SEKEVEX-318098 format. One line per field, with one value per residue (C-alpha): residue number from 1; residue in one letter; chain; x, y, z. Coordinates in Angstrom, 1 decimal. Layout:
BEGIN
num = c(NUM, ...)
residu = c(A, ...)
chaine = c(A, ...)
c1 = c(X, ...)
c2 = c(Y, ...)
c3 = c(Z, ...)
END
This chain:
BEGIN
num = c(1, 2, 3, 4, 5, 6, 7, 8, 9, 10, 11, 12, 13, 14, 15, 16, 17, 18, 19, 20, 21, 22, 23, 24, 25, 26, 27, 28, 29, 30, 31, 32, 33, 34, 35, 36, 37, 38, 39, 40, 41, 42, 43, 44, 45, 46, 47, 48, 49, 50, 51, 52, 53, 54, 55, 56, 57, 58, 59, 60, 61, 62, 63, 64, 65, 66, 67, 68, 69, 70, 71, 72, 73, 74, 75, 76, 77, 78, 79, 80, 81, 82, 83, 84, 85, 86, 87, 88, 89, 90, 91, 92, 93, 94, 95, 96, 97, 98, 99, 100, 101, 102, 103, 104, 105, 106, 107, 108, 109, 110, 111, 112, 113, 114, 115, 116, 117, 118, 119, 120, 121, 122, 123, 124, 125, 126, 127, 128, 129, 130, 131, 132, 133, 134, 135, 136, 137, 138, 139, 140, 141, 142, 143, 144, 145, 146, 147, 148, 149, 150, 151, 152, 153, 154, 155, 156, 157, 158, 159, 160, 161, 162, 163, 164, 165, 166, 167, 168, 169, 170, 171, 172, 173, 174, 175, 176, 177, 178, 179, 180, 181, 182, 183, 184, 185, 186, 187, 188, 189, 190, 191, 192, 193, 194, 195, 196, 197, 198, 199, 200, 201, 202, 203, 204, 205, 206, 207, 208, 209, 210, 211, 212, 213, 214, 215, 216, 217, 218, 219, 220, 221, 222, 223, 224, 225, 226, 227, 228, 229, 230, 231, 232, 233, 234, 235, 236, 237, 238, 239, 240, 241, 242, 243, 244, 245, 246, 247, 248, 249, 250, 251, 252, 253, 254, 255, 256, 257, 258, 259, 260, 261, 262, 263, 264, 265, 266, 267, 268, 269, 270, 271, 272, 273, 274, 275, 276, 277, 278, 279, 280, 281, 282, 283, 284, 285, 286, 287, 288, 289, 290, 291, 292, 293, 294, 295, 296, 297, 298, 299, 300, 301, 302, 303, 304, 305, 306, 307, 308, 309, 310, 311, 312, 313, 314, 315, 316, 317, 318, 319, 320, 321, 322, 323, 324, 325, 326, 327, 328, 329, 330, 331, 332, 333, 334, 335, 336, 337, 338, 339, 340, 341, 342, 343, 344, 345, 346, 347, 348, 349, 350, 351, 352, 353, 354, 355, 356, 357, 358, 359, 360, 361, 362, 363, 364, 365, 366, 367, 368, 369, 370, 371, 372, 373, 374, 375, 376)
residu = c(X, X, X, X, X, X, X, X, X, X, X, X, X, X, X, X, X, X, X, X, X, X, X, X, X, X, X, X, X, X, X, X, X, X, X, X, X, X, X, X, X, X, X, X, X, X, X, X, X, X, X, X, X, X, X, X, X, X, X, X, X, X, X, X, X, X, X, X, X, X, X, X, X, X, X, X, X, X, X, X, X, X, X, X, X, X, X, X, X, X, X, X, X, X, X, X, X, X, X, X, X, X, X, X, X, X, X, X, X, X, X, X, X, X, X, X, X, X, X, X, X, X, X, X, X, X, X, X, X, X, X, X, X, X, X, X, X, X, X, X, X, X, X, X, X, X, X, X, X, X, X, X, X, X, X, X, X, X, X, X, X, X, X, X, X, X, X, X, X, X, X, X, X, X, X, X, X, X, X, X, X, X, X, X, X, X, X, X, X, X, X, X, X, X, X, X, X, X, X, X, X, X, X, X, X, X, X, X, X, X, X, X, X, X, X, X, X, X, X, X, X, X, X, X, X, X, X, X, X, X, X, X, X, X, X, X, X, X, X, X, X, X, X, X, X, X, X, X, X, X, X, X, X, X, X, X, X, X, X, X, X, X, X, X, X, X, X, X, X, X, X, X, X, X, X, X, X, X, X, X, X, X, X, X, X, X, X, X, X, X, X, X, X, X, X, X, X, X, X, X, X, X, X, X, X, X, X, X, X, X, X, X, X, X, X, X, X, X, X, X, X, X, X, X, X, X, X, X, X, X, X, X, X, X, X, X, X, X, X, X, X, X, X, X, X, X, X, X, X, X, X, X, X, X, X, X, X, X, X, X, X, X, X, X, X, X, X, X, X, X, X, X, X, X, X, X)
chaine = c(A, A, A, A, A, A, A, A, A, A, A, A, A, A, A, A, A, A, A, A, A, A, A, A, A, A, A, A, A, A, A, A, A, A, A, A, A, A, A, A, A, A, A, A, A, A, A, A, A, A, A, A, A, A, A, A, A, A, A, A, A, A, A, A, A, A, A, A, A, A, A, A, A, A, A, A, A, A, A, A, A, A, A, A, A, A, A, A, A, A, A, A, A, A, A, A, A, A, A, A, A, A, A, A, A, A, A, A, A, A, A, A, A, A, A, A, A, A, A, A, A, A, A, A, A, A, A, A, A, A, A, A, A, A, A, A, A, A, A, A, A, A, A, A, A, A, A, A, A, A, A, A, A, A, A, A, A, A, A, A, A, A, A, A, A, A, A, A, A, A, A, A, A, A, A, A, A, A, A, A, A, A, A, A, A, A, A, A, A, A, A, A, A, A, A, A, A, A, A, A, A, A, A, A, A, A, A, A, A, A, A, A, A, A, A, A, A, A, A, A, A, A, A, A, A, A, A, A, A, A, A, A, A, A, A, A, A, A, A, A, A, A, A, A, A, A, A, A, A, A, A, A, A, A, A, A, A, A, A, A, A, A, A, A, A, A, A, A, A, A, A, A, A, A, A, A, A, A, A, A, A, A, A, A, A, A, A, A, A, A, A, A, A, A, A, A, A, A, A, A, A, A, A, A, A, A, A, A, A, A, A, A, A, A, A, A, A, A, A, A, A, A, A, A, A, A, A, A, A, A, A, A, A, A, A, A, A, A, A, A, A, A, A, A, A, A, A, A, A, A, A, A, A, A, A, A, A, A, A, A, A, A, A, A, A, A, A, A, A, A, A, A, A, A, A, A)
c1 = c(186.7, 189.7, 192.7, 195.9, 198.0, 196.4, 193.3, 191.0, 191.5, 189.9, 186.5, 185.3, 186.5, 184.3, 181.1, 181.3, 182.0, 178.7, 176.6, 176.4, 176.5, 174.5, 176.7, 175.5, 178.6, 178.3, 181.1, 181.4, 183.4, 187.0, 186.9, 185.6, 188.3, 190.6, 191.1, 189.9, 186.5, 187.7, 189.9, 187.1, 184.7, 187.9, 188.2, 184.4, 184.5, 187.2, 185.7, 182.1, 180.3, 178.2, 177.8, 176.5, 178.2, 176.5, 178.8, 176.7, 177.6, 178.3, 180.0, 177.8, 175.6, 171.9, 168.5, 168.5, 171.8, 170.7, 167.1, 169.2, 171.4, 167.3, 165.9, 169.2, 169.4, 165.6, 166.2, 168.5, 168.6, 170.5, 171.6, 173.8, 175.7, 178.9, 180.6, 183.9, 185.6, 185.6, 182.8, 180.7, 180.4, 180.0, 177.2, 175.3, 175.4, 174.6, 171.3, 170.3, 170.7, 168.7, 165.8, 165.9, 163.2, 161.3, 158.9, 159.7, 161.4, 165.0, 163.8, 162.1, 165.1, 167.3, 168.4, 167.0, 165.0, 167.3, 167.0, 168.1, 166.0, 168.0, 168.9, 170.1, 174.1, 176.4, 180.0, 182.2, 185.3, 186.8, 189.4, 190.2, 192.0, 189.2, 185.8, 186.2, 182.2, 183.2, 182.7, 180.1, 176.1, 175.7, 174.8, 175.2, 172.8, 172.3, 168.3, 169.2, 165.9, 167.0, 170.9, 170.6, 173.0, 171.1, 172.7, 171.0, 172.0, 171.4, 172.6, 171.3, 173.4, 176.4, 178.8, 178.8, 181.8, 184.7, 187.7, 190.8, 193.4, 196.2, 197.3, 194.1, 195.2, 198.7, 197.7, 195.8, 197.0, 198.1, 195.0, 192.8, 194.6, 194.9, 191.4, 190.7, 193.4, 192.5, 188.5, 189.6, 191.8, 188.8, 186.8, 189.1, 189.6, 185.7, 184.9, 187.8, 185.8, 182.3, 179.9, 179.1, 182.3, 183.4, 187.0, 185.5, 185.7, 188.6, 190.9, 190.4, 190.1, 193.1, 194.8, 193.8, 195.5, 198.6, 198.5, 197.1, 199.4, 202.6, 201.7, 199.8, 202.6, 204.8, 201.9, 201.2, 205.0, 205.4, 202.3, 204.0, 205.0, 203.9, 204.3, 202.6, 199.8, 198.9, 198.9, 196.4, 193.6, 194.2, 193.8, 190.5, 189.1, 189.9, 188.5, 185.8, 184.8, 185.4, 182.7, 180.3, 180.4, 180.8, 179.3, 180.9, 180.7, 180.4, 183.0, 180.9, 177.4, 179.4, 180.6, 177.9, 175.8, 179.6, 179.5, 176.1, 175.6, 179.0, 179.7, 183.2, 184.4, 183.5, 187.3, 188.0, 185.5, 186.1, 190.0, 188.3, 186.7, 188.7, 191.6, 188.7, 186.2, 189.1, 189.8, 186.1, 185.6, 188.6, 188.0, 185.1, 187.2, 190.5, 192.1, 190.4, 191.7, 195.3, 195.4, 194.7, 197.5, 199.7, 198.7, 199.8, 203.3, 202.5, 202.6, 204.9, 203.4, 204.2, 202.6, 199.6, 196.1, 196.3, 199.1, 198.8, 195.3, 196.9, 200.0, 196.6, 194.9, 198.3, 199.0, 195.9, 196.5, 200.2, 199.1, 196.3, 198.8, 201.3, 198.2, 197.3, 194.2, 192.6, 189.9, 186.3, 187.4, 190.7, 188.4, 186.4, 183.4, 182.4, 181.6, 178.0, 176.6, 178.3, 177.0, 173.6, 173.4, 175.3, 171.7, 170.5, 173.7, 173.6, 170.1, 170.9, 174.2, 172.0, 169.0, 172.1, 172.3, 176.3, 176.6, 175.1, 178.0, 180.4, 182.1, 181.0, 177.3, 176.7, 173.4, 172.5, 174.3, 177.4, 177.6, 177.1, 180.3, 181.9, 181.0, 182.1, 185.4, 186.2, 185.4, 188.4)
c2 = c(-18.1, -16.5, -15.9, -14.6, -11.0, -9.3, -11.5, -8.5, -8.8, -11.6, -9.9, -9.7, -13.3, -14.6, -12.8, -13.9, -17.3, -16.8, -15.3, -11.9, -8.8, -5.7, -5.5, -2.9, -2.0, -1.3, 0.5, 2.8, 7.0, 6.1, 3.3, 5.7, 8.1, 5.8, 5.1, 1.3, 1.5, 3.6, 1.0, -2.1, 0.4, 0.5, -3.6, -4.0, -1.2, -2.7, -5.9, -4.3, -4.7, -1.6, -0.9, 1.7, 2.1, 3.1, 4.9, 5.4, 2.4, 2.9, 1.1, -1.3, -1.0, -0.1, -0.7, 2.9, 2.2, -1.0, 0.3, 3.5, 0.9, -1.5, 1.9, 2.2, -0.9, -1.0, 2.5, 0.3, -3.1, -5.3, -8.8, -9.3, -7.1, -6.8, -6.0, -3.8, -3.3, -4.9, -6.5, -3.5, -3.3, -6.8, -7.2, -4.6, -6.2, -9.7, -8.0, -5.5, -8.7, -10.8, -8.0, -7.2, -9.8, -10.1, -7.6, -8.6, -6.5, -6.5, -7.5, -10.6, -11.8, -11.7, -15.0, -17.7, -17.6, -19.0, -17.2, -20.0, -19.3, -17.7, -14.3, -11.8, -13.6, -12.1, -11.1, -10.6, -8.6, -7.7, -5.2, -6.2, -9.8, -9.6, -10.7, -13.9, -12.6, -13.2, -17.1, -17.2, -17.6, -14.8, -10.8, -8.4, -5.0, -2.6, -1.5, 2.0, 2.6, -0.1, 0.0, -4.2, -5.8, -8.5, -11.7, -12.9, -16.1, -18.5, -19.9, -16.9, -14.5, -16.9, -14.9, -16.8, -15.6, -14.1, -12.5, -12.5, -10.2, -9.9, -6.2, -4.7, -4.7, -3.3, 0.1, -0.2, 1.1, -0.5, -0.2, -1.6, -4.1, -4.9, -5.0, -7.3, -9.1, -10.0, -10.6, -13.0, -14.9, -14.8, -16.5, -19.9, -19.9, -19.5, -22.1, -24.3, -24.4, -24.2, -26.9, -27.4, -28.0, -30.5, -32.2, -29.9, -26.5, -27.7, -28.4, -24.4, -23.2, -24.8, -23.4, -20.3, -19.9, -20.8, -18.1, -15.7, -15.6, -15.5, -12.5, -9.7, -8.9, -8.6, -6.6, -4.3, -3.4, -3.4, -2.7, -3.4, -7.2, -8.9, -12.2, -11.4, -9.4, -12.7, -14.8, -12.5, -12.4, -16.5, -16.7, -14.2, -16.2, -19.6, -18.3, -17.3, -20.8, -22.7, -20.3, -20.7, -24.4, -23.8, -20.8, -18.3, -18.4, -15.9, -13.5, -12.3, -12.7, -10.1, -8.4, -7.2, -5.1, -3.3, -1.9, -1.5, 0.7, 2.3, 2.5, 0.5, -1.4, -5.1, -6.3, -4.0, -5.2, -8.8, -8.1, -6.2, -9.4, -12.7, -13.2, -12.4, -15.0, -17.7, -17.7, -18.3, -21.0, -22.8, -24.8, -26.0, -27.3, -27.4, -29.7, -27.9, -24.4, -26.9, -27.8, -23.8, -23.1, -25.7, -24.5, -20.9, -22.2, -21.6, -24.8, -27.7, -31.0, -32.7, -30.0, -29.8, -29.3, -26.9, -25.3, -24.7, -23.5, -20.5, -19.8, -19.2, -16.5, -15.3, -14.9, -13.3, -10.8, -9.7, -9.4, -7.4, -5.0, -5.0, -3.8, -1.8, -2.8, -0.3, -1.8, 0.0, 2.1, 3.5, 3.8, 6.7, 4.6, 6.4, 3.3, 4.7, 4.6, 0.8, 0.0, 1.2, -1.4, -3.9, -6.1, -5.1, -5.9, -9.2, -9.6, -9.2, -11.5, -13.7, -13.7, -13.7, -17.3, -17.5, -18.2, -21.3, -22.3, -22.1, -24.2, -23.2, -21.8, -18.9, -17.4, -13.6, -12.9, -14.6, -12.5, -9.6, -10.1, -10.5, -7.5, -5.6, -7.7, -6.4, -2.4, -1.4)
c3 = c(152.5, 150.6, 153.1, 153.2, 152.3, 149.6, 149.8, 149.2, 145.6, 145.3, 146.3, 142.8, 141.9, 145.0, 144.4, 140.8, 142.1, 143.7, 141.1, 143.2, 141.4, 143.5, 146.8, 149.4, 151.1, 155.1, 157.1, 159.5, 158.6, 159.7, 156.8, 154.0, 155.3, 155.6, 151.6, 152.3, 150.8, 148.2, 147.4, 147.6, 145.3, 142.6, 142.8, 142.2, 139.4, 137.8, 137.5, 136.3, 139.7, 140.9, 144.2, 146.7, 150.0, 153.5, 155.7, 159.1, 160.7, 164.5, 166.7, 169.0, 166.2, 167.7, 166.6, 164.7, 163.0, 161.3, 161.0, 158.9, 157.0, 156.2, 154.6, 152.6, 151.1, 150.0, 148.1, 145.9, 144.1, 146.5, 146.1, 149.2, 151.8, 152.3, 155.8, 155.5, 158.6, 162.3, 164.7, 164.2, 160.3, 160.2, 162.7, 160.9, 158.0, 159.7, 160.6, 157.8, 155.7, 158.1, 158.8, 155.1, 154.0, 157.5, 159.5, 163.3, 165.3, 166.4, 169.6, 168.6, 167.2, 170.3, 172.2, 173.0, 169.3, 166.8, 163.2, 161.0, 157.9, 154.6, 154.7, 151.9, 151.6, 153.4, 152.5, 155.5, 155.1, 158.5, 158.9, 162.4, 164.2, 167.2, 166.9, 164.7, 163.4, 159.9, 161.1, 163.1, 163.5, 165.8, 165.7, 168.6, 168.6, 171.5, 172.4, 172.7, 175.0, 177.3, 177.3, 176.4, 174.2, 172.4, 171.5, 168.1, 166.9, 163.7, 160.5, 159.1, 160.3, 159.2, 156.2, 153.0, 151.9, 154.6, 152.9, 155.7, 154.3, 157.5, 155.4, 156.2, 160.3, 159.7, 160.1, 163.4, 166.6, 169.8, 171.8, 168.9, 168.9, 172.0, 172.9, 170.0, 170.6, 173.9, 172.5, 170.0, 173.1, 175.0, 172.5, 172.4, 175.9, 176.7, 173.6, 175.3, 178.4, 177.5, 178.8, 174.7, 174.3, 171.2, 169.6, 166.8, 168.4, 171.1, 168.0, 166.8, 170.2, 171.5, 167.3, 168.0, 171.7, 170.2, 167.6, 169.5, 172.8, 171.6, 168.8, 170.4, 172.3, 169.3, 167.0, 169.7, 170.1, 166.8, 164.2, 161.2, 162.1, 159.3, 160.9, 163.8, 162.3, 160.2, 162.9, 164.9, 162.2, 161.7, 165.6, 165.4, 163.1, 164.1, 167.6, 165.5, 164.9, 167.8, 169.9, 167.1, 167.7, 171.3, 172.4, 174.5, 178.7, 181.6, 180.5, 177.5, 179.3, 181.2, 179.4, 176.8, 179.6, 180.6, 176.9, 176.8, 179.9, 180.0, 176.5, 177.0, 173.6, 173.5, 173.9, 176.3, 178.7, 178.0, 179.2, 182.4, 183.4, 181.9, 184.9, 187.6, 185.8, 185.4, 188.6, 190.2, 187.3, 187.3, 190.1, 187.9, 185.1, 185.7, 183.2, 180.8, 181.6, 182.2, 178.6, 177.9, 180.0, 178.1, 174.8, 175.4, 176.5, 180.3, 182.0, 181.3, 180.3, 183.6, 185.8, 188.0, 186.4, 189.6, 189.1, 185.1, 185.8, 188.3, 185.8, 183.4, 185.8, 186.5, 182.9, 182.1, 184.9, 183.7, 180.2, 181.2, 183.2, 180.1, 178.0, 180.3, 180.3, 183.0, 185.3, 185.4, 188.0, 186.3, 183.2, 184.9, 185.6, 189.0, 191.6, 192.6, 188.7, 188.9, 192.0, 190.7, 187.7, 189.1, 189.7, 186.0, 184.6, 186.2, 185.1, 181.7, 181.6, 182.9, 180.3, 177.4, 178.3, 177.8, 181.8, 181.4, 179.1, 181.9, 184.1, 187.1, 186.4, 188.6, 190.4, 189.8, 193.3, 192.3, 189.1, 191.2, 193.6, 190.5, 189.0, 192.4, 192.5, 188.7, 189.3, 191.0)
END
């Protein structure tokens, strides 16, 4: 990992250090038009590294968009894949790297399958502070035929190199800053309360909460605030490390179907669910949720766990209001279609495996009730 303002300039260095010389850069049209891709191409060219660039990455990458990127990769002679952008380009790069040498369909790679066989080296260059994908062994790809977000896991998806330059986030608008920031906060909280939590993931999760909570409102209100942007980038990284080693839980399990069926951004769908799911889950792990509240300076050390956990729920509701996070209803999702899809979304949430990590493990009917409560 190369971390800090201006770290992008070290990209040629880290490629050389790893003996990599023929990268494919995967990014989206917005970054291609913003000048960021041109900067990367210029840095590589100045070091004598020839690259090709695929700019067809789509939000919530689909099987068909991944297959298009793989076809582009196979037209050249590449020894690594660079994911440049937010979660979608990095997730695409991960699946392209893994699928390039395998004939298996993406659906055969979804959890509970674990893909640990090494693939092409993956280099992650995040331009948002949210997914933490630069430090995780997961990717999420949408099956456009079934509207299912497929979670794929294993060491093959873990980047070899991450270049983490917070200056790349300085131009991000408030809505994207808010949604990705809440996403990384959810990563940290869910990793800490997960049944798979451990001392290593706990340390990263608590560090992420301490960085994200005070700085997210600052970065939304003042996009050019460099210390706040740096804190959010480091918090996203720590959150990614935490959940890659402890897994996410019910919020993520329920969030993915909302994104797949209604095309709500991942961070925003997490934010829609976080207060409700936390309130429902808290009784099963009061000391853990209370520790989150204390790390976020919402409660004092001598306050009871019950009171501290209640403060956490209140704070999550408050930050949603402050950052104008809509409910599904306010987002424009019709109640009839939502209600029709709730049983399917509940089944898809359970099938992802994430709800099984939750402190309070739900049945399908309980997930359906939480979806109904979340709508309005």
